[in-house]
Steps between C-alpha positions, in 0.01 A plus 500: 500500500171340388697202373655448844157510665364245251799272558464531876128421475571193286764377745257548789227307316742218419596479868135476600433225245803302614416549868140375467500131591382259236178333609547130555224252560508293815610143442398183681865466599478831686176393668651168605816663627309767691280245673742211556526586870121452533481137390546343842242736653229424239553129564522487879396838643671644804663840488551674168873544429609863458662407166161380379333832582790689342451297183126568497555873549764508227283308255199717576699817435632359172151410372398852404305430183195284430716277279750453785223416748344250257838338441571484873157343559562238230845419640357466852228262377752287312738491796223409745390217274853363467596502870350205685354563843414870463225600742268728296384692809856578607591606146199730459559663838870559450486852353286618791741345753773709338291819493474498121178551306476324164214568257395134469459191713803270513332178392528235230139588408573868434441603138816697429345649185269703727788653700523876455 
C-alpha cells in the first residue's frame, strides 16, 4: 500500500514538473512582431491602431521579470534607432494611449540597465 502511495506521489510530481512552463526570455523578434502595428503611428500620429495596443498589452504581460523588461527596453531602443522618422514624443506616449503602464520611459536615451 505504501508503495502505491509513493508511486502515485512521484507520478503527481512528474506531472507538475512537466506542466510548469519553461521560462523563455523575450527576444527582439517578439518585441518587433508585437509592435509592428505601431510603426505608422509613431511616425505620423493620428489614432492608435487597436492591433498596436493589443501588441503593447501582450508584450507588457510577457515581460514579467527584470531581465525580460531590460531586454524589451534594449529591443525598443534598437528598433527606434533603426526606423527612420520615428517621433520620440509619440513613441514615449504610446503605452499611456493604450492604457498600459511600463516601468521606464520609452526613449532612445533610457538606460536599460537601470530598468527594474
